[in-house]
TITIVO-6946 format. One record per residue: x, z, y of N, C-alpha, C, CB in turn; residue number from 1. Coordinates in pm, 1 decimal. Last residue first. Glycine has a CB too. Layout:
> X / Z / Y / X / Z / Y / X / Z / Y / X / Z / Y / NUM .
...
//
This chain:
> 9287.8 / 13394.2 / 17141.1 / 9183.6 / 13322.2 / 17068.7 / 9138.8 / 13391.9 / 16946.7 / 9229.2 / 13188.6 / 17032.4 / 70 .
> 9512.3 / 13325.9 / 17404.3 / 9424.1 / 13421.0 / 17338.4 / 9319.4 / 13344.6 / 17261.2 / 9358.5 / 13516.8 / 17439.9 / 69 .
> 9646.2 / 13143.1 / 17547.3 / 9709.3 / 13185.7 / 17422.0 / 9623.7 / 13286.5 / 17346.3 / 9846.4 / 13245.7 / 17450.0 / 68 .
> 9527.2 / 13081.4 / 17785.9 / 9512.5 / 12985.6 / 17677.5 / 9574.3 / 13030.8 / 17547.4 / 9572.0 / 12856.5 / 17716.9 / 67 .
> 9762.7 / 13257.0 / 17978.0 / 9636.9 / 13184.5 / 17973.7 / 9637.4 / 13084.8 / 17858.3 / 9611.4 / 13112.5 / 18106.9 / 66 .
> 9903.1 / 13521.6 / 17969.5 / 9937.6 / 13400.3 / 17895.5 / 9807.7 / 13323.5 / 17872.7 / 10010.5 / 13433.5 / 17758.6 / 65 .
> 10021.3 / 13756.7 / 18195.4 / 9908.1 / 13675.0 / 18152.8 / 9960.0 / 13551.3 / 18081.9 / 9818.7 / 13635.9 / 18273.3 / 64 .
> 10210.4 / 14046.3 / 18101.4 / 10199.4 / 13915.4 / 18165.4 / 10077.5 / 13841.0 / 18112.1 / 10327.5 / 13832.4 / 18142.4 / 63 .
> 10107.1 / 14385.0 / 18156.5 / 10136.1 / 14275.2 / 18063.0 / 10127.0 / 14143.5 / 18137.9 / 10037.9 / 14276.4 / 17941.3 / 62 .
> 10075.1 / 14517.8 / 18396.3 / 10153.7 / 14580.9 / 18290.8 / 10196.9 / 14477.1 / 18187.8 / 10073.4 / 14693.4 / 18223.2 / 61 .
> 9906.5 / 14429.3 / 18591.4 / 10044.0 / 14382.5 / 18596.2 / 10134.0 / 14445.7 / 18492.3 / 10100.0 / 14407.4 / 18730.3 / 60 .
> 9640.8 / 14479.2 / 18582.3 / 9724.6 / 14583.7 / 18642.7 / 9870.6 / 14541.6 / 18651.4 / 9713.2 / 14712.9 / 18562.9 / 59 .
> 9552.1 / 14258.4 / 18439.1 / 9513.8 / 14271.4 / 18580.4 / 9600.8 / 14374.6 / 18652.9 / 9365.5 / 14310.9 / 18591.9 / 58 .
> 9661.0 / 14329.6 / 18187.9 / 9707.1 / 14208.4 / 18256.3 / 9675.8 / 14218.8 / 18405.5 / 9640.7 / 14081.4 / 18195.2 / 57 .
> 9511.7 / 14558.1 / 18133.0 / 9657.1 / 14568.9 / 18146.6 / 9716.4 / 14446.9 / 18215.0 / 9721.5 / 14587.7 / 18010.2 / 56 .
> 9256.8 / 14443.5 / 18113.8 / 9282.5 / 14545.4 / 18215.6 / 9433.0 / 14559.2 / 18239.4 / 9221.6 / 14681.6 / 18173.1 / 55 .
> 9293.5 / 14282.5 / 17889.5 / 9266.0 / 14219.4 / 18019.1 / 9289.4 / 14316.9 / 18134.1 / 9121.7 / 14167.0 / 18023.5 / 54 .
> 9329.9 / 14486.3 / 17693.8 / 9433.7 / 14385.3 / 17719.4 / 9415.0 / 14324.4 / 17858.5 / 9430.1 / 14274.0 / 17610.9 / 53 .
> 9079.6 / 14608.8 / 17705.2 / 9199.3 / 14685.4 / 17742.5 / 9313.0 / 14588.7 / 17775.4 / 9241.6 / 14782.9 / 17627.7 / 52 .
> 8921.7 / 14395.9 / 17613.8 / 8895.4 / 14453.0 / 17745.5 / 9016.1 / 14532.2 / 17794.9 / 8770.7 / 14543.0 / 17741.3 / 51 .
> 9026.0 / 14363.8 / 17357.6 / 9041.2 / 14255.5 / 17453.8 / 9017.9 / 14306.6 / 17596.2 / 8943.9 / 14140.7 / 17421.4 / 50 .
> 8940.7 / 14603.0 / 17240.2 / 9083.9 / 14576.8 / 17254.5 / 9109.9 / 14468.1 / 17359.0 / 9144.2 / 14535.6 / 17119.2 / 49 .
> 8662.5 / 14559.1 / 17247.0 / 8720.9 / 14673.9 / 17317.6 / 8870.6 / 14652.4 / 17341.9 / 8698.3 / 14804.2 / 17236.9 / 48 .
> 8634.7 / 14325.8 / 17086.8 / 8590.6 / 14327.0 / 17226.3 / 8654.5 / 14440.7 / 17306.3 / 8439.1 / 14338.6 / 17232.6 / 47 .
> 8940.0 / 14280.2 / 16893.9 / 8795.5 / 14299.3 / 16905.8 / 8761.6 / 14313.8 / 17054.8 / 8747.3 / 14425.3 / 16823.5 / 46 .
> 9181.0 / 14021.3 / 16859.4 / 9141.7 / 14148.5 / 16919.2 / 8989.3 / 14159.7 / 16919.6 / 9198.1 / 14161.8 / 17063.3 / 45 .
> 9292.9 / 13788.6 / 16756.8 / 9206.7 / 13868.7 / 16671.1 / 9168.2 / 14003.5 / 16728.2 / 9272.5 / 13889.2 / 16541.8 / 44 .
> 9617.5 / 13796.2 / 16909.2 / 9503.0 / 13724.2 / 16854.9 / 9419.0 / 13818.8 / 16769.9 / 9549.0 / 13602.1 / 16771.6 / 43 .
> 9850.4 / 13911.8 / 17000.4 / 9727.2 / 13942.0 / 17073.0 / 9607.3 / 13862.2 / 17023.5 / 9747.1 / 13916.0 / 17219.3 / 42 .
> 10045.6 / 13819.5 / 16822.4 / 10033.5 / 13962.2 / 16849.4 / 9897.9 / 13996.8 / 16910.5 / 10145.3 / 14007.5 / 16942.1 / 41 .
> 10023.5 / 13540.4 / 16835.2 / 9988.1 / 13610.2 / 16711.3 / 9962.2 / 13758.5 / 16737.1 / 10099.6 / 13593.7 / 16606.8 / 40 .
> 10117.0 / 13501.8 / 17098.1 / 9982.7 / 13458.7 / 17060.3 / 9936.9 / 13530.5 / 16934.2 / 9978.7 / 13306.8 / 17039.3 / 39 .
> 10376.5 / 13598.4 / 17070.2 / 10285.2 / 13663.3 / 17163.7 / 10141.0 / 13629.4 / 17127.0 / 10315.9 / 13620.5 / 17309.3 / 38 .
> 10478.6 / 13408.7 / 16890.7 / 10472.1 / 13549.8 / 16851.5 / 10375.1 / 13626.3 / 16940.7 / 10611.7 / 13614.2 / 16857.9 / 37 .
> 10465.7 / 13176.7 / 17049.0 / 10388.0 / 13184.6 / 16924.7 / 10371.6 / 13329.8 / 16879.4 / 10455.8 / 13102.1 / 16813.7 / 36 .
> 10649.5 / 13248.5 / 17246.7 / 10510.4 / 13220.3 / 17283.1 / 10419.7 / 13231.1 / 17160.6 / 10498.3 / 13079.8 / 17346.3 / 35 .
> 10881.4 / 13267.6 / 17092.1 / 10832.0 / 13385.5 / 17163.0 / 10685.7 / 13368.0 / 17201.6 / 10916.7 / 13412.7 / 17287.9 / 34 .
> 10903.4 / 13001.4 / 17007.5 / 10884.0 / 13106.5 / 16909.1 / 10831.0 / 13234.4 / 16972.7 / 11014.0 / 13134.6 / 16836.9 / 33 .
> 10953.4 / 12880.8 / 17254.7 / 10832.8 / 12844.2 / 17179.8 / 10800.9 / 12951.0 / 17074.6 / 10850.6 / 12705.5 / 17112.3 / 32 .
> 11201.5 / 12995.3 / 17312.3 / 11086.5 / 13024.2 / 17398.3 / 10954.6 / 12990.3 / 17328.5 / 11097.6 / 12945.9 / 17529.8 / 31 .
> 11350.0 / 12878.3 / 17102.7 / 11339.6 / 13024.0 / 17113.5 / 11218.5 / 13061.4 / 17197.9 / 11468.5 / 13084.0 / 17174.4 / 30 .
> 11332.7 / 12610.5 / 17165.8 / 11273.6 / 12657.9 / 17040.2 / 11256.4 / 12809.1 / 17041.8 / 11360.4 / 12616.2 / 16920.6 / 29 .
> 11477.0 / 12613.5 / 17406.4 / 11336.6 / 12571.2 / 17404.0 / 11265.0 / 12619.9 / 17279.2 / 11326.9 / 12419.7 / 17412.7 / 28 .
> 11737.4 / 12686.1 / 17325.9 / 11657.3 / 12778.4 / 17407.1 / 11508.1 / 12741.2 / 17409.1 / 11711.1 / 12781.4 / 17549.7 / 27 .
> 11893.6 / 12654.1 / 17038.4 / 11797.5 / 12573.9 / 17113.6 / 11708.5 / 12667.5 / 17195.4 / 11711.8 / 12484.5 / 17018.1 / 26 .
> 12228.3 / 12672.2 / 16938.4 / 12110.8 / 12746.9 / 16981.7 / 12023.1 / 12657.0 / 17068.9 / 12152.0 / 12875.5 / 17058.9 / 25 .
> 12457.2 / 12532.8 / 16894.8 / 12356.7 / 12527.7 / 16789.1 / 12227.0 / 12598.8 / 16828.1 / 12412.4 / 12589.1 / 16662.5 / 24 .
> 12645.5 / 12573.7 / 17093.2 / 12559.6 / 12456.4 / 17104.0 / 12450.9 / 12449.9 / 16997.0 / 12643.1 / 12332.8 / 17096.9 / 23 .
> 12640.5 / 12934.1 / 17157.3 / 12703.6 / 12808.5 / 17118.6 / 12599.7 / 12695.8 / 17120.6 / 12768.7 / 12820.8 / 16977.9 / 22 .
> 12616.8 / 13153.6 / 17439.1 / 12559.8 / 13091.8 / 17319.2 / 12633.5 / 12963.0 / 17285.0 / 12410.0 / 13063.5 / 17339.0 / 21 .
> 12720.0 / 13227.8 / 17682.3 / 12782.8 / 13282.4 / 17562.3 / 12732.0 / 13217.4 / 17433.8 / 12759.6 / 13431.1 / 17556.1 / 20 .
> 12549.5 / 13111.3 / 17866.1 / 12688.8 / 13067.2 / 17861.9 / 12757.4 / 13112.2 / 17732.6 / 12765.1 / 13121.0 / 17983.5 / 19 .
> 12319.3 / 13261.0 / 17822.0 / 12318.8 / 13118.0 / 17790.6 / 12460.9 / 13062.7 / 17781.4 / 12239.3 / 13040.7 / 17896.2 / 18 .
> 12410.6 / 13511.7 / 17916.7 / 12368.2 / 13495.1 / 17777.4 / 12372.9 / 13348.4 / 17738.2 / 12226.2 / 13551.5 / 17756.3 / 17 .
> 12459.4 / 13452.9 / 18186.9 / 12568.8 / 13498.6 / 18100.5 / 12534.0 / 13481.6 / 17953.0 / 12602.0 / 13645.3 / 18129.7 / 16 .
> 12200.6 / 13386.0 / 18273.3 / 12308.5 / 13287.1 / 18282.4 / 12424.5 / 13325.4 / 18191.1 / 12357.7 / 13273.8 / 18427.9 / 15 .
> 12073.3 / 13632.8 / 18234.4 / 12030.3 / 13514.9 / 18158.5 / 12139.4 / 13408.7 / 18159.7 / 11899.2 / 13457.5 / 18216.4 / 14 .
> 12213.0 / 13790.2 / 18424.3 / 12214.6 / 13824.6 / 18282.3 / 12178.3 / 13704.5 / 18197.4 / 12118.8 / 13939.9 / 18253.7 / 13 .
> 12146.9 / 13662.9 / 18664.5 / 12287.2 / 13673.0 / 18623.9 / 12297.7 / 13700.4 / 18474.5 / 12359.0 / 13783.6 / 18703.4 / 12 .
> 11870.9 / 13705.2 / 18663.1 / 11924.3 / 13568.4 / 18664.6 / 12070.0 / 13566.8 / 18619.8 / 11911.6 / 13506.6 / 18805.4 / 11 .
> 11866.7 / 13985.6 / 18676.2 / 11811.6 / 13916.3 / 18558.6 / 11863.1 / 13772.8 / 18551.5 / 11657.1 / 13916.8 / 18562.5 / 10 .
> 11974.4 / 14030.2 / 18930.9 / 12045.0 / 14079.8 / 18812.6 / 11997.1 / 14006.5 / 18687.5 / 12024.3 / 14232.2 / 18796.8 / 9 .
> 11771.7 / 13920.7 / 19086.8 / 11905.3 / 13860.5 / 19089.7 / 11985.8 / 13903.8 / 18967.7 / 11979.8 / 13899.1 / 19219.3 / 8 .
> 11569.8 / 14103.3 / 19019.5 / 11551.9 / 13959.7 / 18993.8 / 11687.5 / 13889.0 / 18991.6 / 11459.6 / 13895.9 / 19101.3 / 7 .
> 11659.0 / 14349.4 / 19109.2 / 11652.7 / 14326.5 / 18965.8 / 11634.6 / 14178.7 / 18932.5 / 11539.9 / 14407.4 / 18905.3 / 6 .
> 11835.0 / 14472.7 / 19341.8 / 11765.6 / 14345.2 / 19327.9 / 11764.9 / 14309.1 / 19179.9 / 11833.7 / 14232.5 / 19414.1 / 5 .
> 11798.3 / 14799.0 / 19451.3 / 11854.1 / 14713.5 / 19347.3 / 11769.2 / 14587.6 / 19337.2 / 11860.5 / 14787.6 / 19210.5 / 4 .
> 11887.4 / 15022.1 / 19699.7 / 11795.3 / 14914.3 / 19663.2 / 11865.1 / 14825.4 / 19561.6 / 11749.9 / 14831.6 / 19788.9 / 3 .
> 11900.0 / 15365.5 / 19781.4 / 11963.1 / 15250.3 / 19718.6 / 11855.5 / 15149.0 / 19680.5 / 12045.6 / 15292.9 / 19593.9 / 2 .
> 11921.6 / 15578.3 / 20058.1 / 11834.7 / 15508.8 / 19965.4 / 11906.7 / 15384.9 / 19912.3 / 11700.9 / 15470.6 / 20033.3 / 1 .
//
């Protein structure tokens, strides 16, 4: 049986990406843009869609972004 530590791999991948970026890249602005995009993607859901979204969050399929729904 093989075991892969994906968390460690992800940390290595992120570190390599950040090292490869030049000084003109603002990681904070990128994260803010991702948060804004997530908010836009899941805004305006009707009651049925919101119920499915919440079910997926509870199941761990989607991450919870408290306060970004509206």
